[in-house]
N, C-alpha and C positions, 0 to 999 in steps of 0.2 A: 825204240820199239816196245819197251816195257811201259810206256805211257798208253799204247794201244792195246798191248796183249793182256794186261791185268784186268783194265775195265771190260774188255771182251770175254774175259773167262768169268768174272762176277756176273756178267749179263747171262751168258750162257748158265751158269750154275743157278741163278734165280729162276730162269725159265724152265731149266730141268727140274728144279724142286716143284715148281707148280705142277708138271706133269706127274712126278711122283705123288703129290698131295691128292691129284685127280684120281689116280689109282688107288689112293687110300680111302677115297670117299669124300675128300674135302675139296671146296672150291668147284662144285658141281655146275653152279650156276654160270661160272665162266666159261666152261668146256661144253656145256649142253647144246646142242644143235649147231655146233660150230664145226665145220669140216677141216678149219686149218690145222696145221701142225701145233703142237703146243708151244714149240720155240718161237712161233710168230705171233702169238695172241698178246694182247695187251689187257691189263687189268689183272684183279686178283692179288694173292699175296704169296709169295714175298714180291716186293717191288722191284722189277728189274731196272727202272729208272733210278731209285735210291741206290741199288747195288753198284750200278755203273758209276754214277758220281761220287759216291762215298768211296769206292775203290781208286778212283782218279785221284781224288783228295789225298788219299794216304799214299799213294806212290810219289805224288808231288812232295809231300811232307817228308817221306823217308829219304828222297833222291836229291831234292833241291833244297830241303830245310823249310821251317816254318818262318822265317823272317825274309822271305823272298816275295817279290810282285807276283810269280807266278801261283804261289799257294795262296795269296791273298785273293787273287782272281777265282781261283778254283774253289776255294772256301765259301766266297760269296755266291757264285754260281750254285754250288751244291745246297747252300741254305735256301736260296730261292726255288730250287726244284724240290726239296724236301717239303716247304711249307705249302707250295702249290699242290703237291700229291696228297699230303695230309688234308689240305682244305677241300680238294675235290672229292676225296673219299668221303669225307663228312658231309658234304654237301648232298653228295649222290645218296647216303644214307637217310639224311633229313627227307631229301626228295621222295624217296621210296616209302618212308613212313607216311608222309601226307598223302601221297597217292593211295595208300592201302586204307588209311582213315576214310578218304572220299568214296573208294570202292565199298568199304564197310557201311558208310551213311546211305549209299544209294541201293545198298543189297543187291549189287550187280552180280551177274553170273560170270563176269570176267575173271581170268585167274589172277591171284595175288601175285604182287611183285616179289616179295620176299617170302 
């Protein structure tokens, strides 16, 4: 049960922090014009994906040990998910910068992306 409960709590905490940050004025882009509950939104920081897989890795390390097959599998999956999450955020930032540059060059009246 702890293998499910701890990652679920980590996910809920990360999603809850997004809502708190929104109330504090951060991450407005993620929440503006979106009627969904903050617990169901994806994107923004902190990353719920990262929190979930890192907490699962920690639970497996604590209860099964780091010299087990389970830990090796969870660690590899965690590294892949974290790498993909970083690259998607990086690529999205680059794409936004490029689109803003194109808008500036065209002197368009469209709103800026960032």
